[in-house]
C-alpha positions as CSV (number, residue, x, y, z in Angstrom):
1,M,-44.5,-77.5,-59.5
2,K,-41.4,-77.5,-61.8
3,G,-43.8,-76.4,-64.9
4,E,-45.2,-74.0,-62.7
5,R,-41.8,-72.5,-61.6
6,T,-40.7,-72.5,-65.0
7,T,-43.9,-70.8,-66.5
8,L,-43.4,-68.1,-63.4
9,F,-39.7,-67.3,-64.5
10,L,-40.6,-67.0,-68.3
11,I,-43.5,-64.6,-67.3
12,L,-41.2,-62.6,-65.2
13,A,-38.4,-62.7,-67.8
14,A,-40.8,-61.4,-70.7
15,C,-42.0,-58.8,-67.9
16,C,-38.5,-57.6,-67.2
17,L,-38.1,-57.0,-70.9
18,L,-41.4,-55.1,-71.2
19,F,-41.0,-53.2,-68.0
20,L,-37.1,-52.5,-67.9
21,T,-35.8,-52.4,-71.4
22,G,-34.9,-48.5,-72.2
23,L,-36.4,-47.5,-68.9
24,G,-34.0,-44.3,-68.9
25,A,-34.1,-43.7,-72.6
26,R,-36.2,-40.4,-72.1
27,D,-36.1,-37.4,-69.5
28,F,-38.6,-37.1,-66.7
29,W,-41.7,-35.6,-68.2
30,A,-43.9,-32.8,-66.5
31,P,-45.9,-32.5,-64.7
32,D,-45.4,-35.5,-62.0
33,E,-42.1,-37.3,-63.0
34,G,-40.2,-34.1,-62.4
35,D,-41.9,-33.1,-59.0
36,F,-41.1,-36.5,-57.9
37,A,-37.8,-36.4,-58.9
38,Q,-37.0,-33.5,-57.3
39,I,-38.6,-34.6,-53.9
40,V,-36.3,-37.7,-54.1
41,K,-33.3,-35.5,-54.5
42,E,-34.1,-33.4,-51.4
43,L,-34.6,-36.2,-49.2
44,D,-30.8,-36.0,-48.9
45,N,-31.4,-32.8,-47.0
46,D,-34.6,-33.8,-44.8
47,L,-35.5,-37.5,-44.7
48,V,-38.4,-36.9,-42.3
49,V,-40.5,-34.1,-44.2
50,P,-40.6,-34.3,-47.9
51,H,-39.6,-31.1,-49.7
52,L,-40.1,-29.7,-53.2
53,N,-38.3,-26.8,-54.2
54,N,-37.1,-26.4,-50.9
55,T,-40.5,-26.1,-49.4
56,A,-42.3,-28.6,-47.3
57,Y,-44.4,-30.8,-49.6
58,G,-47.5,-32.3,-48.0
59,E,-49.6,-33.9,-50.6
60,K,-48.6,-37.7,-50.0
61,P,-47.0,-39.5,-47.2
62,P,-43.3,-40.6,-48.0
63,F,-43.3,-44.3,-48.5
64,F,-43.0,-43.8,-52.3
65,Y,-40.4,-41.1,-52.1
66,Y,-38.3,-43.9,-49.6
67,A,-38.6,-46.4,-52.2
68,V,-37.6,-44.3,-55.1
69,F,-34.6,-43.0,-52.9
70,A,-33.7,-46.6,-51.9
71,F,-33.3,-47.4,-55.7
72,A,-31.5,-44.3,-56.4
73,K,-29.0,-44.8,-53.5
74,T,-28.7,-48.7,-54.3
75,F,-27.9,-47.9,-58.1
76,P,-25.9,-44.8,-58.3
77,F,-23.8,-45.8,-61.3
78,L,-27.1,-45.7,-63.1
79,P,-28.9,-42.4,-64.7
80,D,-31.6,-41.2,-62.4
81,E,-34.1,-41.7,-65.1
82,T,-33.4,-45.3,-64.7
83,S,-32.9,-45.8,-61.1
84,M,-35.7,-43.4,-59.8
85,R,-38.2,-45.5,-62.2
86,L,-37.4,-48.9,-60.8
87,A,-39.6,-48.5,-57.9
88,S,-42.7,-48.5,-60.5
89,A,-40.9,-51.3,-62.4
90,I,-40.3,-53.5,-59.4
91,A,-43.9,-53.1,-57.8
92,A,-45.3,-53.9,-61.3
93,L,-43.1,-57.2,-61.1
94,A,-44.4,-58.0,-57.8
95,T,-48.2,-57.4,-58.9
96,I,-47.5,-59.8,-61.5
97,M,-46.0,-62.5,-59.5
98,A,-48.5,-62.4,-56.4
99,L,-51.4,-62.6,-59.0
100,F,-49.9,-65.6,-60.4
101,F,-49.7,-67.6,-57.3
102,V,-52.7,-66.5,-56.1
103,V,-54.7,-67.2,-59.5
104,L,-52.6,-70.4,-59.8
105,R,-53.8,-71.8,-56.3
106,S,-57.5,-70.9,-57.1
107,F,-58.2,-71.4,-60.7
108,G,-55.3,-73.5,-62.0
109,L,-52.1,-72.9,-64.3
110,Q,-53.8,-71.6,-67.5
111,R,-55.7,-69.1,-66.0
112,A,-53.0,-67.9,-63.8
113,V,-50.9,-67.4,-67.2
114,I,-53.8,-65.5,-69.0
115,S,-54.5,-63.3,-66.0
116,C,-50.8,-62.2,-65.6
117,V,-50.7,-61.8,-69.7
118,I,-53.8,-59.5,-69.8
119,L,-52.4,-57.4,-66.8
120,A,-49.0,-57.0,-68.3
121,L,-50.1,-56.0,-71.7
122,S,-52.9,-53.5,-70.5
123,P,-51.6,-50.1,-71.8
124,L,-52.2,-48.4,-68.1
125,F,-50.3,-51.3,-66.0
126,Y,-47.4,-51.3,-68.8
127,W,-47.0,-47.5,-68.8
128,Q,-47.3,-46.9,-65.0
129,A,-44.5,-49.8,-64.6
130,R,-42.1,-47.4,-66.5
131,Y,-43.4,-44.1,-65.3
132,L,-42.0,-42.4,-62.1
133,Q,-45.4,-41.7,-60.2
134,V,-46.8,-43.1,-57.0
135,D,-49.6,-44.9,-58.5
136,M,-47.9,-48.2,-59.3
137,V,-46.4,-48.5,-55.8
138,F,-49.7,-47.5,-54.3
139,S,-51.4,-50.0,-56.5
140,A,-49.0,-52.9,-56.0
141,A,-49.3,-52.8,-52.1
142,L,-53.1,-52.2,-52.4
143,V,-53.4,-55.2,-54.6
144,L,-51.0,-57.5,-52.4
145,A,-53.2,-56.5,-49.6
146,L,-56.3,-57.8,-51.2
147,L,-54.9,-60.8,-52.5
148,S,-53.4,-61.7,-49.1
149,F,-56.7,-61.5,-47.4
150,F,-58.3,-63.7,-50.1
151,R,-55.9,-66.3,-49.5
152,F,-56.4,-66.1,-46.0
153,T,-60.4,-66.5,-46.5
154,Q,-59.6,-69.5,-48.7
155,G,-58.2,-71.6,-45.7
156,G,-54.6,-69.9,-45.4
157,R,-52.5,-69.2,-42.8
158,T,-53.0,-66.3,-40.2
159,A,-49.8,-64.9,-41.5
160,Y,-51.8,-64.1,-44.7
161,Y,-54.3,-61.9,-42.6
162,Y,-51.4,-60.2,-40.9
163,L,-49.7,-59.5,-44.3
164,F,-52.9,-57.9,-45.3
165,F,-52.5,-55.2,-42.6
166,V,-48.8,-54.6,-43.2
167,L,-49.6,-54.0,-47.1
168,L,-52.6,-52.0,-46.4
169,A,-50.2,-49.7,-44.1
170,F,-47.6,-49.3,-46.8
171,A,-50.4,-48.7,-49.1
172,F,-51.8,-46.0,-46.6
173,M,-48.1,-44.6,-46.2
174,T,-48.1,-44.1,-50.2
175,K,-51.3,-42.4,-50.9
176,G,-53.2,-41.8,-47.5
177,P,-56.6,-42.7,-46.0
178,L,-57.7,-44.1,-49.7
179,A,-56.0,-47.4,-49.1
180,V,-58.4,-48.1,-46.5
181,A,-61.6,-46.7,-48.4
182,L,-60.7,-49.2,-51.2
183,A,-59.6,-52.2,-49.4
184,V,-61.7,-52.5,-46.4
185,P,-64.7,-52.0,-47.8
186,A,-64.1,-54.9,-50.5
187,A,-63.1,-57.4,-47.7
188,L,-66.2,-56.6,-45.6
189,F,-68.5,-57.0,-48.6
190,Y,-66.6,-60.3,-49.7
191,C,-66.7,-61.6,-45.9
192,A,-70.6,-60.5,-45.9
193,S,-71.3,-62.4,-49.0
194,E,-69.5,-65.6,-47.7
195,K,-71.2,-65.0,-44.2
196,K,-67.7,-65.0,-42.8
197,L,-68.1,-61.9,-41.0
198,S,-67.0,-63.7,-37.7
199,L,-63.5,-64.0,-39.1
200,L,-62.8,-60.1,-38.5
201,A,-63.8,-60.6,-34.8
202,M,-60.9,-62.7,-34.1
203,K,-58.3,-61.5,-31.8
204,H,-55.8,-61.4,-34.7
205,T,-57.6,-58.6,-36.0
206,W,-56.4,-56.5,-33.1
207,V,-53.1,-57.9,-33.8
208,G,-53.5,-56.6,-37.4
209,L,-54.6,-53.1,-36.4
210,I,-51.5,-52.7,-33.9
211,L,-49.2,-53.9,-36.9
212,F,-50.7,-51.3,-39.0
213,L,-50.6,-48.4,-36.5
214,A,-47.0,-49.5,-35.9
215,I,-46.3,-48.5,-39.3
216,V,-48.4,-45.4,-40.1
217,V,-48.3,-43.8,-36.6
218,P,-44.8,-43.0,-36.3
219,W,-44.1,-40.8,-39.2
220,Y,-47.3,-38.7,-38.6
221,L,-46.0,-38.1,-35.0
222,A,-42.6,-36.9,-36.5
223,V,-44.1,-34.5,-39.1
224,Y,-46.6,-33.2,-36.5
225,F,-43.7,-32.3,-34.1
226,R,-41.7,-30.7,-37.0
227,E,-44.5,-29.0,-39.0
228,G,-47.4,-29.0,-36.7
229,L,-51.1,-29.2,-37.5
230,P,-51.2,-27.2,-40.9
231,Y,-48.9,-30.0,-42.4
232,L,-51.4,-32.8,-41.3
233,Y,-54.5,-30.7,-42.3
234,E,-52.9,-30.6,-45.9
235,N,-51.8,-34.3,-45.7
236,I,-54.7,-36.1,-44.6
237,L,-57.9,-33.9,-44.7
238,R,-57.4,-31.4,-47.9
239,Q,-55.6,-34.2,-50.2
240,N,-58.2,-36.7,-49.1
241,F,-61.5,-35.9,-47.9
242,L,-61.8,-32.3,-49.3
243,R,-60.4,-33.4,-52.7
244,F,-63.1,-36.2,-52.8
245,F,-65.8,-34.2,-52.4
246,D,-64.6,-31.0,-53.9
247,A,-61.6,-31.4,-56.2
248,W,-59.7,-28.2,-57.4
249,S,-58.4,-30.1,-60.5
250,H,-59.4,-33.0,-62.8
251,K,-63.2,-32.5,-62.1
252,R,-65.1,-35.0,-64.0
253,P,-68.6,-36.4,-64.3
254,F,-69.7,-39.7,-62.9
255,Y,-69.4,-41.7,-65.9
256,Y,-65.8,-40.6,-66.6
257,Y,-64.3,-44.1,-66.0
258,F,-67.0,-45.7,-68.5
259,T,-64.8,-43.7,-71.2
260,T,-61.4,-44.3,-70.0
261,L,-61.2,-47.6,-69.0
262,P,-62.0,-49.4,-72.2
263,L,-58.9,-47.6,-73.6
264,D,-56.8,-48.2,-70.6
265,F,-57.5,-51.7,-70.6
266,F,-57.5,-52.3,-74.4
267,P,-57.8,-54.7,-76.3
268,W,-59.0,-56.9,-73.4
269,S,-62.0,-54.5,-72.8
270,L,-63.5,-56.1,-75.5
271,F,-63.9,-59.3,-73.8
272,L,-65.1,-57.6,-70.7
273,P,-68.6,-57.7,-71.2
274,M,-68.8,-61.7,-71.4
275,G,-66.1,-61.8,-68.5
276,L,-68.3,-59.7,-66.3
277,Y,-71.7,-61.4,-67.2
278,A,-69.8,-64.8,-66.5
279,A,-68.8,-63.6,-63.2
280,I,-72.0,-62.3,-62.3
281,R,-73.9,-65.3,-63.5
282,G,-71.7,-67.4,-61.2
283,W,-72.0,-65.2,-58.0
284,G,-73.7,-67.8,-56.3
285,G,-71.7,-70.8,-57.0
286,N,-68.1,-69.5,-57.6
287,H,-67.3,-67.7,-54.4
288,R,-63.4,-67.2,-55.4
289,M,-64.6,-65.1,-58.4
290,R,-67.0,-63.4,-56.4
291,F,-64.1,-61.8,-54.6
292,F,-62.5,-60.4,-57.9
293,T,-66.1,-59.3,-59.0
294,I,-66.6,-57.5,-55.8
295,W,-63.0,-55.9,-55.9
296,F,-63.6,-54.4,-59.2
297,F,-67.1,-53.5,-58.9
298,W,-66.2,-51.6,-55.5
299,L,-63.3,-49.7,-56.7
300,F,-64.9,-48.6,-59.7
301,F,-68.0,-47.4,-57.9
302,F,-66.0,-45.6,-55.0
303,L,-63.5,-43.8,-57.5
304,S,-66.3,-42.7,-59.7
305,L,-68.1,-41.2,-56.6
306,S,-64.8,-38.7,-56.5
307,S,-65.4,-35.4,-57.8
308,G,-61.7,-35.7,-59.0
309,K,-60.8,-38.5,-61.5
310,I,-57.6,-39.4,-63.5
311,S,-57.6,-42.5,-65.6
312,K,-54.7,-44.0,-63.6
313,Y,-56.6,-44.1,-60.5
314,M,-58.2,-47.2,-61.5
315,L,-55.0,-48.9,-61.8
316,P,-55.6,-51.1,-58.6
317,A,-58.6,-52.6,-60.4
318,L,-57.0,-53.9,-63.2
319,P,-55.8,-57.2,-61.8
320,A,-59.3,-58.0,-60.8
321,L,-60.3,-57.3,-64.6
322,A,-57.5,-59.4,-65.7
323,V,-58.8,-62.6,-63.6
324,I,-62.6,-62.0,-64.6
325,A,-61.3,-61.5,-68.6
326,S,-59.5,-64.6,-68.2
327,G,-62.3,-66.9,-67.5
328,C,-63.8,-66.7,-71.2
329,I,-61.2,-65.1,-73.5
330,T,-59.8,-68.3,-74.7
331,D,-62.9,-70.3,-74.7
332,E,-63.9,-71.5,-78.0
333,K,-67.5,-72.6,-77.1
334,I,-68.4,-69.1,-76.2
335,R,-70.5,-67.4,-79.2
336,Y,-69.4,-64.0,-77.9
337,N,-65.7,-64.8,-79.0
338,K,-66.8,-65.5,-82.3
339,I,-67.6,-61.8,-82.5
340,A,-65.0,-60.2,-80.3
341,Y,-62.0,-61.5,-81.9
342,P,-63.3,-60.6,-85.6
343,L,-64.0,-57.2,-84.3
344,L,-60.8,-56.9,-82.9
345,G,-59.2,-58.3,-85.9
346,T,-60.8,-55.5,-87.8
347,V,-59.3,-53.0,-85.7
348,L,-55.8,-54.1,-85.6
349,C,-56.2,-54.4,-89.5
350,A,-57.6,-50.7,-89.8
351,M,-55.0,-49.4,-87.1
352,G,-52.3,-51.2,-89.6
353,I,-53.5,-49.7,-92.6
354,I,-53.6,-46.2,-91.3
355,L,-50.2,-46.5,-90.0
356,L,-48.9,-47.3,-93.4
357,V,-50.6,-45.3,-95.8
358,Y,-52.0,-42.2,-93.9
359,R,-50.0,-38.9,-94.2
360,P,-46.4,-40.7,-94.0
361,S,-44.9,-37.2,-94.1
362,L,-46.4,-36.5,-90.4
363,Y,-43.7,-36.9,-87.7
364,S,-41.3,-38.4,-90.5
365,E,-38.8,-39.3,-87.8
366,F,-41.4,-42.0,-86.7
367,R,-41.7,-43.5,-90.5
368,T,-39.7,-46.6,-89.7
369,E,-41.9,-47.2,-86.3
370,R,-45.0,-46.7,-88.3
371,I,-44.1,-49.2,-91.1
372,V,-43.2,-52.2,-88.3
373,I,-45.9,-51.6,-86.1
374,G,-48.4,-50.8,-88.8
375,S,-47.3,-54.3,-90.7
376,L,-47.3,-56.3,-87.5
377,G,-51.0,-54.8,-86.5
378,L,-52.3,-56.1,-90.1
379,A,-50.4,-59.2,-90.3
380,C,-51.9,-59.7,-86.7
381,G,-55.5,-58.7,-87.6
382,I,-55.3,-61.3,-90.8
383,L,-54.0,-64.0,-88.3
384,V,-56.8,-63.3,-85.9
385,F,-59.4,-63.7,-88.6
386,V,-57.9,-66.8,-89.7
387,S,-57.4,-68.3,-86.1
388,V,-61.3,-67.6,-85.5
389,G,-62.3,-69.3,-88.9
390,I,-60.3,-72.5,-88.1
391,R,-61.8,-72.3,-84.3
392,R,-58.4,-71.7,-82.9
393,V,-59.2,-69.0,-80.3
394,R,-56.2,-69.8,-78.4
395,T,-54.1,-68.9,-81.3
396,A,-55.9,-65.8,-82.1
397,F,-55.1,-64.6,-78.1
398,A,-51.6,-65.7,-78.5
399,C,-51.3,-63.7,-81.7
400,I,-52.6,-60.8,-80.0
401,T,-50.3,-60.9,-77.3
402,V,-47.2,-61.2,-79.5
403,F,-48.1,-58.0,-81.3
404,M,-48.9,-56.1,-78.0
405,A,-45.6,-57.3,-76.8
406,L,-43.8,-56.3,-79.7
407,A,-45.5,-53.0,-80.0
408,Y,-44.5,-52.3,-76.5
409,M,-40.7,-52.9,-77.2
410,A,-40.9,-50.7,-80.2
411,G,-41.8,-47.9,-77.9
412,N,-39.3,-49.0,-75.2
413,I,-36.6,-49.2,-78.1
414,S,-37.2,-46.5,-80.4
415,I,-40.3,-44.4,-80.0
416,F,-40.1,-42.9,-76.5
417,G,-36.7,-41.9,-77.2
418,K,-37.5,-40.0,-80.2
419,W,-41.2,-38.6,-78.4
420,N,-38.4,-37.3,-75.8
421,L,-37.4,-34.6,-78.4
422,Y,-41.1,-33.3,-78.0
423,K,-42.0,-33.7,-74.4
424,S,-38.5,-32.9,-72.6
425,P,-38.1,-30.0,-70.6
426,K,-34.4,-30.4,-69.9
427,P,-33.4,-28.6,-72.9
428,L,-35.1,-25.6,-71.8
429,C,-33.5,-26.2,-68.2
430,V,-30.1,-26.3,-69.5
431,K,-30.5,-23.0,-71.2
432,I,-31.9,-21.5,-68.1
433,R,-28.9,-22.9,-66.2
434,A,-26.5,-21.4,-68.7
435,L,-28.1,-18.0,-68.2
436,T,-28.5,-17.8,-64.5
437,G,-25.4,-19.5,-63.6
438,D,-24.7,-19.6,-59.6
439,N,-25.5,-16.1,-58.9
440,I,-28.9,-14.6,-60.7
441,P,-32.0,-15.8,-59.3
442,W,-34.7,-17.3,-61.5
443,V,-38.7,-17.3,-60.9
444,Y,-41.1,-20.1,-61.6
445,Y,-44.4,-18.1,-62.1
446,G,-47.5,-20.5,-62.2
447,S,-48.2,-24.1,-60.5
448,M,-44.9,-25.4,-59.3
449,R,-43.5,-27.7,-61.7
450,G,-40.6,-29.5,-60.1
451,V,-39.2,-31.0,-63.2
452,Y,-37.8,-27.5,-64.1
453,V,-36.1,-27.3,-60.7
454,Y,-34.7,-30.8,-61.0
455,Y,-32.9,-30.2,-64.7
456,T,-32.0,-26.7,-63.9
457,G,-30.3,-27.9,-60.6
458,K,-31.2,-24.8,-58.6
459,F,-34.0,-23.8,-56.4
460,A,-36.6,-21.3,-58.1
461,V,-38.5,-18.4,-56.6
462,H,-41.8,-19.9,-56.8
463,I,-44.6,-17.3,-57.1
464,D,-48.3,-18.7,-58.0
465,E,-50.0,-17.9,-60.9
466,H,-52.0,-14.7,-60.8
467,D,-50.3,-13.5,-57.8
468,T,-49.4,-10.4,-59.3
469,T,-48.8,-8.5,-56.0
470,R,-45.8,-10.8,-55.1
471,L,-44.3,-10.7,-58.6
472,K,-44.2,-7.0,-58.4
473,S,-42.9,-6.8,-54.9
474,Y,-40.3,-9.4,-55.9
475,A,-39.4,-7.4,-58.9
476,G,-39.1,-4.4,-56.8
477,S,-36.7,-5.8,-54.5
478,E,-34.1,-7.7,-57.1
479,K,-31.9,-6.0,-59.6
480,E,-31.9,-8.9,-62.0
481,F,-33.7,-12.2,-62.6
482,F,-35.0,-14.7,-65.1
483,L,-38.6,-15.5,-65.0
484,L,-40.3,-18.8,-66.5
485,T,-44.0,-19.0,-67.2
486,R,-46.6,-20.3,-69.4
487,E,-46.7,-18.3,-72.6
488,R,-50.5,-17.9,-71.9
489,D,-49.6,-16.0,-68.6
490,A,-46.8,-13.9,-70.5
491,K,-49.1,-10.7,-70.8
492,E,-49.8,-10.8,-67.2
493,V,-46.1,-11.2,-66.5
494,E,-45.2,-8.3,-68.8
495,S,-48.1,-5.8,-67.3
496,S,-47.1,-6.4,-63.6
497,V,-43.2,-6.0,-64.4
498,P,-42.7,-2.7,-66.7
499,G,-39.3,-3.2,-68.3
500,I,-39.1,-7.2,-68.5
501,R,-38.1,-8.9,-71.5
502,L,-39.0,-12.0,-73.5
503,K,-35.7,-13.9,-73.9
504,L,-37.1,-16.8,-75.7
505,E,-40.0,-19.4,-76.2
506,Q,-40.0,-22.9,-76.4
507,R,-42.6,-25.6,-76.5
508,V,-42.6,-28.4,-73.9
509,G,-45.0,-31.2,-74.6
510,E,-48.3,-29.7,-75.1
511,T,-47.1,-26.3,-73.2
512,D,-45.7,-23.1,-74.8
513,M,-43.2,-21.8,-72.3
514,A,-41.7,-18.3,-72.1
515,L,-38.5,-17.1,-70.3
516,F,-38.3,-13.4,-69.2
517,H,-35.2,-11.2,-68.2
518,Y,-35.6,-8.7,-66.1
519,T,-32.7,-6.1,-64.9
520,R,-33.6,-3.3,-62.8
521,E,-31.6,-0.9,-65.5
522,R,-34.3,-1.5,-67.8
523,D,-37.1,-0.9,-65.3
524,G,-39.5,2.0,-66.6
């Protein structure tokens, strides 16, 4: 037990370094981070109904906003860029801790350590742990719910079953009915495969449902009385059911996640074919691994059915993948590893050489980081080849682990701060604030980006893109205003508001932004 506690402590300490170091070294980036930061900021005015730019925001239930709000208020001495991201970081740490305990009890200490290492160093998991976005908090609640259900089915106490419903309710209050659609079928399929469906007919199920409803219903009743049915329609129906069948953004083909998951789970994705093969082959005899296999396949299948897809949606499937991959990744007897590790070593060597010699003048401010990561990648690739040659697959795994951790730490300490110069909207917002002061209004023309409101510190008059009728009407009613839009819509603005003048242009991330100035005296 002492060794287990020490191991968990070391894993959590390493994860704290990965997820917390330099957490506030960069500004909030568009589109999502700034939206959520502004929504949380406006909770000071209304704790029941989330608002964005002083307008009721009904896309998500409020649990994520409340969690971020709690951290921001608990640590007011920290910059918002740090305190508001703590919710995601702590959710990631909770996921790692829960996975460690469950895998430890079911598969042993070595498997628990490997599973946690794989999960923590997966690019998608690492990035979401440091990002102000709803997905890590949602994923943590959903993953902990599934792990609680699993522990219950393995002879655990009834408290685990109640905990499943409570955590599922928090997942629901983070991202809506999607939580139920992902967790409940996975639990049912597993019980059916184990011929344990009778477990769900217990009286405890009714108690669990009451707990679930007691957490979910009060907020929905409160917003119904405050905002009425249109808000609930947006929050429940449009953002979930209608978006699932006919998304208005991020429309991708069914096979989309086949193209994104290998990168989001790299380098461990190279070992997934063997892990999945072993899991399916042992379907009948290994009932514990069957749970994680069902977990992954159901989430992957269901999310692939949705018309709208983003790679981060696959985040709740990564813990299951980590457990699946952990079963074979350090096994020296498996012939597949004798192919996968050298292939990965080749990739690392190639990456190292490219970073060291290809166009060194490109982004010269990152030259030091390129040399460091390139050298580490080349050294790691060579060590992987040597380790496989002397039949030390575990050493090869350890080398890859150290390289991934050091590469991420380089990002935490140096890369993201420099990258911020290209991605941050804050410098543009400072200029807007200086030009508008307290009295001159400003317009955001296009799909709302809360990051500009947040860093400007001033509500914007929001006019949807291509709504030229409202733009003309607003221009006719105001003597002076500034207008921010994407450069691609600049001609539309100029044709709709005669006399408006381009003040400045600035690139934010991958988007060219244009700031206009209008005064009535110039009209005509």
